[in-house]
C-alpha positions as CSV (number, residue, x, y, z in Angstrom):
1,M,1.0,97.8,-40.6
2,S,4.3,99.5,-39.8
3,L,7.7,98.1,-40.8
4,L,8.4,97.4,-37.1
5,E,5.2,95.4,-36.8
6,V,6.0,93.4,-40.0
7,L,9.5,92.6,-38.8
8,V,8.4,91.7,-35.2
9,D,5.8,89.4,-36.8
10,N,8.7,87.8,-38.8
11,E,10.6,87.3,-35.5
12,R,7.6,85.7,-33.9
13,A,7.1,83.3,-36.9
14,L,10.8,82.3,-36.5
15,T,10.1,81.1,-32.9
16,R,7.6,78.5,-33.9
17,G,10.2,75.8,-34.7
18,D,9.6,75.5,-38.4
19,G,12.6,75.2,-40.7
20,E,10.5,76.2,-43.7
21,V,9.9,79.6,-42.2
22,Y,13.7,80.1,-41.9
23,R,14.2,78.9,-45.5
24,R,11.6,81.5,-46.6
25,L,12.6,84.5,-44.4
26,L,16.4,84.2,-44.3
27,A,18.6,85.6,-47.1
28,D,20.8,83.0,-48.8
29,D,23.9,84.6,-47.2
30,A,22.3,85.0,-43.7
31,V,24.4,84.5,-40.6
32,V,22.7,83.5,-37.3
33,I,24.7,83.8,-34.1
34,V,23.4,81.9,-31.1
35,P,25.2,80.9,-27.9
36,G,28.2,78.9,-28.9
37,M,27.5,78.7,-32.7
38,V,27.6,80.7,-35.9
39,L,25.3,79.2,-38.5
40,D,24.5,79.8,-42.1
41,K,21.0,79.5,-43.6
42,P,21.0,75.7,-44.3
43,E,22.5,75.0,-40.9
44,T,20.0,77.2,-39.1
45,A,17.0,75.7,-40.9
46,A,18.3,72.2,-40.2
47,A,18.8,73.0,-36.5
48,I,15.3,74.4,-36.3
49,D,13.9,71.3,-38.0
50,R,15.4,69.3,-35.1
51,S,14.1,71.5,-32.3
52,D,10.7,72.3,-30.9
53,G,9.3,75.8,-31.1
54,W,8.6,77.9,-28.0
55,D,5.4,77.3,-26.1
56,E,5.1,80.9,-25.1
57,V,7.0,84.0,-26.5
58,D,7.3,87.5,-25.3
59,I,9.0,90.1,-27.5
60,A,9.3,93.4,-25.6
61,E,10.9,96.8,-26.0
62,A,11.2,96.3,-29.8
63,E,13.0,99.1,-31.6
64,L,13.6,99.8,-35.3
65,R,16.6,101.5,-36.8
66,R,16.9,102.4,-40.5
67,P,20.6,103.0,-41.5
68,A,19.5,102.9,-45.2
69,D,16.2,102.7,-47.1
70,D,16.8,99.0,-47.9
71,V,18.2,98.0,-44.4
72,A,16.2,97.6,-41.1
73,L,17.6,96.7,-37.7
74,V,15.3,95.3,-35.0
75,T,16.4,95.0,-31.4
76,Y,14.3,93.5,-28.6
77,R,14.1,91.7,-25.3
78,F,13.0,88.1,-25.8
79,T,11.5,85.7,-23.3
80,G,10.7,82.2,-24.4
81,Q,9.1,79.4,-22.4
82,R,9.4,75.7,-23.5
83,G,8.0,73.4,-20.8
84,A,9.9,74.3,-17.6
85,Q,12.7,76.0,-19.5
86,T,12.8,79.8,-19.7
87,Y,15.2,81.6,-22.0
88,R,15.8,85.3,-21.8
89,A,18.0,87.2,-24.3
90,L,18.6,90.5,-25.9
91,M,18.2,89.9,-29.7
92,S,19.1,91.8,-32.8
93,S,18.1,91.1,-36.4
94,A,19.2,92.9,-39.5
95,Y,17.0,92.8,-42.5
96,A,17.8,93.8,-46.1
97,Q,15.2,94.4,-48.8
98,R,15.8,92.0,-51.6
99,D,13.5,91.3,-54.6
100,G,10.8,93.3,-52.9
101,H,10.9,91.3,-49.6
102,W,12.6,91.9,-46.3
103,R,15.1,89.1,-45.8
104,L,16.9,88.4,-42.5
105,V,20.7,88.7,-43.1
106,L,22.0,88.7,-39.5
107,H,20.5,87.5,-36.2
108,Q,22.4,87.7,-32.9
109,Q,21.4,86.6,-29.4
110,T,22.9,87.7,-26.1
111,P,21.5,85.5,-23.3
112,L,20.5,87.4,-20.1
113,P,21.4,86.0,-16.6
114,H,18.8,83.7,-15.1
115,D,17.9,86.3,-12.5
116,A,17.3,89.0,-15.1
117,G,13.6,90.0,-15.1
118,A,11.4,89.8,-18.1
């Protein structure tokens, strides 16, 4: 499995609405930037514990950048469906290799307009 596939699998796991997954995959010093909020690891995991995961998820146009051997950047177009709600965004995640594992250190979302296609 390629590194891009591994990290996209991580991103998919994070959409399931399970704070334990966030506690496992996020670095202790992680920062998560979502519309209107900047969260640290404990705040992110707690927020996810209070929310439902997505019913359907599409991750498209995923790309990988490697600015250093122990750093990986993943960018992609996200579409999530929860009931009647659809959320589309451009997303970026930065991972650092720590203790032999890829840990999410920064995640950022840029919502797309409602009329933007998937």
